C-alpha positions in Angstrom: 9.2 35.8 49.3 11.8 33.6 47.8 9.7 30.5 48.4 6.7 32.3 46.9 8.8 33.4 43.8 10.0 29.8 43.3 6.4 28.5 43.5 5.3 31.0 40.9 8.3 30.1 38.7 7.4 26.4 38.9 3.8 27.1 37.9 4.9 29.2 35.0 7.2 26.3 33.8 4.3 23.8 34.0 2.0 26.2 32.3 4.6 26.6 29.5 4.9 22.8 29.1 1.1 22.4 29.0 0.8 25.1 26.3 3.2 23.1 24.1 1.2 20.0 24.7 -2.1 21.7 24.0 -0.9 23.5 20.9 -2.4 21.8 17.9 -0.3 23.5 15.3 2.7 21.4 14.2 6.2 22.7 13.6 8.0 24.2 10.6 11.3 25.8 9.7 11.2 29.3 8.5 14.6 29.6 6.8 17.8 27.5 6.7 20.1 27.9 9.6 17.6 29.3 12.0 16.7 27.8 15.4 13.5 25.7 15.2 10.7 25.0 17.6 8.4 22.1 17.6 5.1 22.1 19.4 4.0 18.9 20.9 0.4 17.9 20.4 -1.9 15.5 22.3 -1.7 12.6 19.9 -0.8 8.9 20.2 2.8 7.7 19.7 4.3 4.4 19.0 5.2 2.5 22.2 8.5 1.5 20.8 10.6 1.8 17.7 9.8 -1.8 16.9 6.1 -1.0 16.7 6.7 1.6 14.0 9.2 -0.7 12.0 6.8 -3.7 12.1 3.8 -1.6 11.2 5.5 0.0 8.2 6.8 -3.5 7.1 3.4 -5.0 7.4 1.9 -2.1 5.5 4.0 -2.3 2.4 5.0 -5.9 2.3 1.8 -7.2 1.0 0.2 -9.2 -1.8 2.0 -7.4 -4.6 5.4 -8.7 -3.3 4.1 -12.2 -3.7 2.0 -12.2 -6.8 3.1 -9.2 -8.9 6.9 -8.6 -8.6 7.9 -12.2 -9.5 5.7 -12.3 -12.5 7.0 -8.9 -13.8 10.6 -10.1 -13.2 9.9 -13.2 -15.3 7.9 -11.4 -18.0 10.3 -8.6 -18.5 13.6 -10.3 -18.9 14.3 -12.1 -15.7 17.4 -10.7 -14.0 17.5 -7.8 -16.6 14.4 -6.4 -14.9 16.3 -5.7 -11.8 18.2 -2.9 -13.6 15.2 -0.6 -14.2 13.7 -1.7 -10.8 16.9 -0.7 -9.1 17.0 2.6 -10.9 13.4 3.5 -9.8 14.0 2.2 -6.4 17.0 4.4 -5.7 15.6 7.4 -7.7 11.9 7.3 -6.7 10.9 4.6 -4.2 13.3 5.2 -1.4 13.3 9.0 -1.6 9.6 9.2 -1.7 9.2 6.7 1.2 11.7 8.6 3.4 10.2 12.0 2.5 6.6 10.9 3.5 7.7 9.3 6.8 9.9 12.3 7.6 7.2 14.8 6.8 4.7 13.0 9.0 7.3 12.8 11.8 8.2 16.5 11.4 4.7 17.9 11.3 3.0 15.3 13.6 0.1 15.4 11.2 -1.8 13.0 8.9 -1.9 12.8 5.2 -4.1 15.9 4.6 -3.1 18.5 7.2 0.6 17.9 6.8 0.5 19.3 3.2 -1.6 22.2 4.4 1.1 23.1 6.9 4.0 23.0 4.5 2.3 24.3 1.4 -1.3 25.5 1.6 -1.5 26.0 -2.1 -1.1 22.3 -2.7 -3.4 21.0 0.1 -5.2 19.0 -2.6 -2.3 16.6 -2.5 -3.6 15.2 0.8 -7.2 15.0 -0.4 -6.0 13.1 -3.5 -4.1 10.7 -1.3 -7.1 10.1 0.9 -9.4 9.3 -2.0 -6.8 6.9 -3.5 -6.4 5.0 -0.2 -10.1 5.0 0.4 -10.7 3.3 -3.0 -7.7 1.0 -2.4 -9.1 -0.2 1.0 -12.6 -1.0 -0.6 -10.8 -2.9 -3.3 -8.2 -4.6 -1.1 -10.7 -6.1 1.4 -12.4 -8.0 -1.4 -9.1 -9.9 -2.0 -9.1 -10.7 1.7 -12.7 -12.0 1.4 -11.7 -14.3 -1.4 -8.7 -15.5 0.6 -10.8 -16.3 3.6 -13.3 -18.1 1.4 -10.5 -20.3 0.0 -9.1 -20.8 3.5 -12.4 -22.0 4.9 -12.7 -24.6 2.0 -9.0 -25.8 2.6 -9.9 -27.6 5.9 -11.1 -30.7 4.1 -9.4 -34.0 3.2 -10.3 -33.5 -0.4 -9.9 -30.0 -1.7 -13.1 -28.9 -3.6 -11.1 -27.5 -6.6 -9.2 -30.7 -7.2 -12.1 -32.7 -8.8 -14.9 -32.4 -11.2 -17.6 -34.1 -8.9 -19.2 -30.9 -7.6 -22.4 -29.2 -8.3 -20.8 -26.2 -9.9 -18.7 -28.3 -12.4 -19.7 -28.5 -16.1 -19.4 -31.4 -18.6 -16.2 -29.7 -19.9 -14.4 -30.1 -16.7 -11.2 -32.2 -16.9 -9.1 -32.9 -13.8 -5.5 -31.8 -14.1 -4.2 -35.3 -13.3 -6.0 -36.7 -16.3 -4.9 -33.9 -18.6 -1.3 -35.0 -18.8 -2.3 -38.7 -19.5 -4.6 -37.6 -22.3 -2.0 -35.4 -24.0 -0.4 -38.2 -26.0 -3.8 -39.2 -27.4 -5.2 -35.7 -27.9 -5.0 -35.9 -31.7 -7.0 -39.1 -31.8 -9.6 -37.6 -29.4 -9.9 -34.6 -31.7 -10.5 -36.9 -34.6 -13.1 -38.9 -32.8 -15.0 -36.4 -30.8 -14.3 -33.3 -32.9 -13.0 -31.5 -29.8 -9.6 -31.0 -28.3 -8.1 -30.5 -24.9 -8.4 -26.8 -25.3 -12.1 -27.1 -24.8 -11.7 -28.6 -21.5 -11.6 -26.5 -18.3 -9.7 -27.2 -15.1 -11.7 -27.8 -12.0 -9.6 -25.1 -10.3 -10.9 -22.6 -12.9 -14.4 -23.7 -12.6 -14.2 -23.4 -8.7 -12.9 -19.8 -9.1 -15.4 -18.7 -11.8 -18.5 -20.7 -11.0 -18.3 -21.3 -7.2 -16.4 -18.2 -5.8 -17.4 -15.6 -8.3 -20.4 -17.1 -10.1 -19.2 -14.8 -12.8 -21.9 -13.1 -15.1 -21.4 -12.2 -18.6 -20.5 -8.6 -18.2 -20.9 -5.2 -16.4 -24.4 -5.0 -17.6 -25.4 -8.0 -15.6 -24.8 -7.2 -12.0 -26.6 -10.3 -10.6 -27.3 -11.4 -7.1 -25.1 -10.9 -4.0 -22.7 -13.8 -3.3 -23.7 -14.1 0.4 -20.7 -16.3 1.3 -18.4 -13.6 0.1 -20.5 -10.9 1.8 -20.0 -12.7 5.1 -16.3 -13.2 4.5 -16.0 -9.5 3.7 -17.9 -8.5 6.8 -15.6 -10.8 9.0 -12.6 -9.0 7.5 -14.0 -5.6 8.3 -14.8 -6.7 11.9 -11.2 -7.9 12.3 -9.8 -4.7 10.9 -11.9 -2.5 13.2 -11.0 -4.3 16.4 -7.4 -4.3 15.3 -7.1 -0.5 15.0 -9.9 0.9 17.0 -7.7 1.6 20.2 -5.1 3.5 18.0 -1.5 2.8 17.2 -0.4 1.6 20.7 -2.6 -1.5 20.2 -2.1 -1.9 16.5 1.7 -1.7 17.0 1.4 -4.9 19.2 -0.9 -6.8 16.8 1.7 -6.4 13.9 4.3 -8.3 16.0 2.4 -11.5 14.8 0.7 -10.4 11.5 3.9 -8.9 10.1 6.3 -11.7 11.0 4.3 -14.8 10.6 3.7 -14.4 6.9 7.4 -14.1 6.3 7.9 -17.4 8.3 5.3 -19.0 6.0 7.1 -17.7 3.0 10.3 -19.3 4.1 8.4 -22.6 4.7 6.9 -22.5 1.2 10.3 -21.6 -0.3 11.9 -24.7 1.4 9.0 -26.9 0.1 9.2 -25.4 -3.4 12.9 -25.9 -4.0 12.6 -29.6 -3.0 10.0 -30.3 -5.7 11.0 -31.8 -9.0 11.3 -29.1 -11.8 11.9 -26.3 -9.3 15.3 -25.5 -10.8 13.7 -24.9 -14.2 11.2 -22.5 -12.7 13.9 -20.5 -10.9 16.0 -20.5 -14.1 13.1 -18.9 -16.0 12.7 -16.4 -13.1 16.3 -15.2 -13.1 17.8 -15.8 -16.5 18.6 -12.3 -17.8 17.5 -11.2 -21.2 19.1 -7.8 -21.8 17.2 -7.1 -25.0 14.1 -6.5 -23.0 15.7 -3.3 -21.6 14.9 -1.7 -25.0 11.2 -1.9 -24.4 9.7 1.1 -22.7 6.9 -0.9 -21.0 9.5 -2.7 -19.0 10.6 0.5 -17.4 7.0 1.7 -16.8 6.1 -1.5 -15.1 9.3 -1.2 -12.9 8.2 2.3 -11.8 4.6 1.5 -11.1 5.7 -1.7 -9.2 7.9 0.5 -6.9 5.1 2.9 -6.1 2.7 0.1 -5.4 5.0 -1.9 -3.1 6.2 1.1 -1.1 2.7 2.4 -0.4 3.6 5.9 -1.3 1.3 8.8 -2.4 -1.6 7.5 -0.5 -1.1 9.2 2.9 -0.3 6.0 4.8 3.4 6.6 5.3 2.8 10.1 6.4 0.3 9.1 9.0 2.5 6.3 10.3 5.4 8.7 10.5 3.4 11.2 12.4 3.2 8.9 15.5 7.0 8.8 15.8 8.8 10.8 18.5 10.4 13.9 17.1 14.0 12.8 17.6 13.4 9.3 16.1 16.0 8.3 13.5 13.6 7.6 10.7 16.3 7.8 8.0 18.0 4.6 9.3 14.7 2.8 9.6 13.6 3.8 6.1 16.8 2.5 4.5 16.5 -0.8 6.4 12.8 -1.2 5.6 13.5 -0.5 1.9 16.0 -3.3 1.9 13.5 -5.5 3.6 10.7 -4.7 1.2 12.6 -5.2 -2.0 14.4 -8.3 -0.6 11.1 -9.9 0.3 9.8 -9.4 -3.2 13.0 -10.9 -4.7 12.8 -13.8 -2.3 9.2 -14.5 -2.9 10.0 -15.0 -6.6 12.1 -18.1 -5.7 9.3 -19.7 -3.7 6.6 -18.9 -6.4 8.6 -20.0 -9.5 10.0 -23.1 -7.9 6.4 -24.2 -7.6 5.6 -23.0 -11.1 8.4 -25.1 -12.4 7.0 -28.1 -10.6 3.6 -27.5 -12.1 5.0 -27.2 -15.6 6.8 -30.5 -15.3 3.8 -32.3 -13.9 1.6 -31.0 -16.7 4.1 -31.4 -19.5 3.9 -27.7 -20.5 6.2 -24.7 -20.5 6.6 -22.2 -17.7 4.9 -19.5 -19.8 1.7 -21.7 -19.8 1.4 -21.6 -16.1 2.8 -18.3 -15.0 0.2 -15.6 -14.1 0.0 -12.4 -12.0 -2.5 -11.0 -9.7 -5.5 -13.0 -8.5 -4.9 -15.6 -11.2 -1.7 -16.7 -9.4 -3.3 -16.7 -5.9 -6.6 -18.4 -6.7 -5.9 -20.5 -9.8 -2.3 -21.3 -10.2 -1.3 -22.0 -6.7 -4.5 -23.9 -5.7 -3.7 -26.1 -8.7 -0.2 -26.6 -7.6 -1.1 -27.8 -4.1 -3.4 -30.5 -5.6 -0.2 -32.0 -7.1 1.6 -32.1 -3.8 1.5 -34.6 -1.0 -0.7 -33.3 1.9 -2.4 -30.8 -0.4 -4.7 -29.5 2.4 -1.8 -28.6 4.6 -0.1 -26.5 1.9 -3.3 -24.9 1.0 -4.0 -23.8 4.5 -0.5 -22.5 5.0 -0.6 -20.5 1.7 -3.9 -18.8 2.4 -3.0 -18.0 5.9 0.1 -16.4 4.5 -1.9 -14.4 2.0 -4.5 -13.4 4.6 -2.0 -12.0 7.1 -0.1 -10.2 4.3 -3.3 -8.6 3.2 -4.6 -7.8 6.7 -1.4 -5.8 7.6 -1.8 -3.7 4.5 -5.4 -3.2 5.2 -4.7 -2.1 8.7 -2.4 0.6 7.5 -4.7 1.7 4.7 -7.6 2.3 7.0 -5.3 3.8 9.8 -3.9 6.3 7.2 -7.4 7.1 6.0 -8.8 7.7 9.5 -5.7 9.6 10.8 -5.8 12.0 7.9 -9.4 13.0 8.6 -9.0 13.1 12.4 -5.9 15.4 12.2 -7.9 17.7 9.8 -10.7 18.1 12.4 -9.0 17.3 15.9 -11.4 19.4 17.9 -14.3 17.3 16.6 -13.0 13.8 16.2 -10.3 13.4 18.8 -12.6 13.8 21.8 -13.8 10.9 23.9 -15.0 7.9 21.8 -15.5 9.9 18.7 -12.5 8.4 17.0 -14.1 4.9 17.4 -17.4 6.1 16.1 -15.8 7.7 13.1 -13.9 4.4 12.5 -17.2 2.6 12.5 -18.6 4.9 10.0 -15.5 4.6 7.7 -15.7 0.9 7.8 -19.4 0.8 7.2 -19.1 3.1 4.1 -16.4 1.0 2.6 -18.2 -2.1 3.3 -21.3 -0.8 1.5 -19.2 0.2 -1.6 -17.4 -3.2 -1.4 -20.8 -4.9 -1.9 -20.6 -4.0 -5.6 -17.7 -6.4 -5.9 -19.2 -9.4 -4.3 -22.1 -9.7 -6.8 -22.1 -12.0 -9.8 -20.7 -9.1 -11.8 -18.5 -7.9 -9.0 -15.1 -9.1 -10.6 -15.7 -6.6 -13.4 -16.1 -3.8 -10.9 -13.1 -5.0 -9.0 -11.0 -4.9 -12.2 -12.2 -1.5 -13.0 -11.2 -0.1 -9.5 -7.8 -1.6 -9.8 -7.3 -0.5 -13.4 -8.4 3.2 -13.0 -9.1 4.3 -9.4 -5.8 3.0 -7.9 -3.6 2.7 -11.0 -0.1 3.8 -11.5 -1.2 6.9 -13.3 -2.9 8.5 -10.3 0.0 7.5 -8.1 2.5 9.1 -10.4 0.4 12.2 -10.5 0.5 12.6 -6.7 4.2 11.8 -6.5 5.1 14.5 -9.0 3.2 17.2 -7.0 4.6 15.9 -3.7 8.2 16.6 -4.9 7.1 20.0 -6.3 5.4 21.0 -3.0 8.2 20.0 -0.7 11.4 20.5 -2.7 10.5 23.6 -4.7 7.6 25.5 -2.9 8.4 24.7 0.6 12.2 24.5 -0.1 14.4 21.5 0.1 17.1 23.4 2.1 14.5 24.4 4.7 13.4 20.8 4.9 16.9 19.6 5.3 17.2 22.0 8.3 14.2 20.3 9.8 15.7 16.9 9.2 19.0 17.8 10.8 17.0 19.1 13.8 15.1 15.9 14.1 17.7 13.4 13.3 20.8 15.1 14.7 22.7 14.9 11.4 22.1 16.0 7.9 21.4 13.2 5.3 23.5 13.0 2.3 22.8 15.1 -0.9 21.3 12.2 -2.8 17.9 12.7 -1.3 18.0 16.4 -2.1 18.8 15.8 -5.7 16.1 13.1 -6.1 13.4 15.3 -4.6 14.3 18.3 -6.8 15.1 16.6 -10.1 15.4 12.8 -10.4 12.1 11.7 -8.8 9.7 14.2 -10.4 11.5 13.6 -13.8 10.9 9.8 -13.5 7.2 10.4 -12.4 6.5 12.9 -15.2 8.1 10.8 -18.0 6.2 7.6 -16.8 2.9 9.5 -16.4 3.1 10.9 -20.0 4.1 7.5 -21.4 1.3 5.8 -19.6 -1.4 8.2 -21.0 0.1 8.0 -24.6 0.2 4.2 -24.6 -3.0 3.7 -22.6 -5.2 0.8 -23.6 -8.8 0.3 -22.7 -9.5 -2.3 -20.0 -10.1 -5.9 -21.1 -11.0 -8.6 -18.6 -9.4 -11.9 -19.0 -8.2 -11.0 -22.5 -11.7 -11.6 -23.7 -14.3 -9.3 -22.3 -14.1 -5.6 -23.5 -15.7 -3.1 -21.1 -18.5 -1.0 -22.7 -18.0 2.6 -23.3 -20.0 3.8 -20.3 -17.9 1.6 -17.9 -14.7 3.0 -19.4 -16.0 6.5 -18.8 -16.9 5.5 -15.2 -13.4 4.3 -14.7 -11.9 7.5 -15.9 -14.2 9.5 -13.5 -13.0 7.4 -10.7 -9.3 8.1 -11.6 -10.0 11.9 -12.1 -11.9 12.1 -8.7 -8.5 12.0 -7.0 -6.4 13.8 -9.6 -8.4 16.9 -9.9 -8.1 17.6 -6.2 -4.7 19.2 -6.6 -5.7 21.9 -9.2 -9.3 22.4 -7.8 -8.1 23.0 -4.3 -5.3 25.4 -5.5 -7.8 27.4 -7.5 -10.2 27.5 -4.6 -7.6 28.8 -2.2 -6.6 31.4 -4.8 -10.2 32.6 -5.3 -11.0 32.6 -1.5 -7.9 34.5 -0.4 -7.8 38.3 0.0 -5.6 40.9 -1.7 -4.0 41.0 -5.1 -3.0 37.8 -7.0 0.7 38.3 -6.0 -0.4 38.6 -2.3 -2.7 35.7 -2.5 0.0 33.5 -4.0 2.6 34.6 -1.5 0.2 33.9 1.3 -0.6 30.4 0.0 3.1 29.5 -0.4 3.9 30.6 3.1 3.9 27.6 5.6 1.0 27.8 8.2 2.9 26.8 11.2 5.4 28.5 13.5 9.0 27.6 13.4 9.8 24.5 15.5 12.5 24.3 18.1 14.1 21.2 19.5 13.9 22.9 23.0 10.1 22.7 22.9 10.2 18.9 22.5 12.9 18.5 25.1 11.0 20.7 27.5 7.8 18.7 27.4 9.9 15.4 27.5 11.6 16.6 30.7 8.3 17.7 32.2 6.8 14.3 31.6 9.8 12.5 33.1 10.7 14.8 36.0 7.6 16.8 36.5 9.6 20.1 36.2 10.8 22.2 33.4 14.6 23.2 33.3 15.1 26.9 33.4 17.7 26.6 30.5 15.2 24.9 28.3 12.5 27.5 29.2 14.9 30.3 28.1 15.8 28.5 24.9 12.1 28.1 24.1 11.2 31.7 24.9 14.1 33.0 22.7 
């Protein structure tokens, strides 16, 4: 009888552990101070802590660190720009980053269902995030297609954008090496030919506009597909698919190379840049503080939007990556270290970029302001022009575009992974069986590829800028960030979430995060959001082409497509719920998951390791 009783007890223990593994509902804390239970679901997890760290690092250390932050720092007062940047970093960037990672780890859910579990009324936050990251992945892959195109043309002894002897060049093309020699006689040339050097175009610009883009005159002229770019974009989507199709266990190993090699290349470019003549002048312009710039509101707005861009918050990616952590992982320490790494990389990249810009300015006999650009202009015009002035130009071109390609690929991996994880966790019974995840990933990549075709036509650059200016702008990110703070800190309860953090981490984080989530971060987001709307200016491409009214309207529709999800889903849930308005509101503010308990996690962990469940843990879990 004793042996039979022991056998029955062992079976009950195994059944209890399987129940926790099978249970699909994630954990929650009902009230501060109570014992919490966490149900363990059948989801992938990172193979090691380093997988998570490198995946996050690769996800948010991207192109913006190289081509946007250094330019903003120079444009907005040099070293003085670091003051508003640091304020937004401590008051908005790090708190939001940690909140999203911790929320994903706590709920073990993706970017949509995690918000449904903690605050059903604001489930629309998750849908807004997924729409933004979907548009961002469509936009981002086009940059990778351009980069691959340039990389393919860099494996030549003579770079095609260095000379004017190509089929795409015009009679106004003037090589950059000749421009400086002609500067001293430009006045005489103007008198003789009735023209000036301003009428001439660099071969680098003509390669970009006439060969790569084959740019049309405006949005009304879509033109033909650029088949070279179509093939480059297809190749990028194939790489993205095979890098994430097996889940985070495989992706976590791929980023060992894709996240570290670009940083090594950045160091190489830095060493090369600071050894060039004129580099010190470029670095001086980059860092020299101009405190009077702090009086301009736009400086503060750009600092805030740069933080949200570079930390990849408000798009569901960090929540999804955090959901693959083990419950007791110390994500607080990792988030602080990763934040230092992210902002440090941005600052360091500025030295490499502006050292080369200083060299360019000296070679051309112009000021830094005449060569400094941001965004695609820096990557595909300024730097390609710089390498033509260096010894071994093909080598430096290859290294630069490999660095850009890997920086962008990491971010694209995480964008698509966050997008796919959010939908799969929303319908696990449908998409987590067999090879359905892979089939769904194929569908996502194919749909994004089809939308991306609009950006590789002759008028595709205008579409690309419209996506970047409206659909993935700082306005929509600030909107989502504000409601994230409201949902977690005020509706779910910041004290309740701190209990969950203590249960996961083994300690209670300092009060700074609490104050930020409750007051500082939403205040910063709301003030920047209102100012951005008040000072909004219609989109203009290259300071020349003004978008027609119908294109401006389409851009606002793209922006609103994500923003309206928050109020629409709140109204839908209120209408569909039963009972009085007070009962409906109370029901929608109540978390949808049972209280977690650390014992459940430890129970399943012990079962996986030893094959048996300790009776003490069974009793704790039952209680």
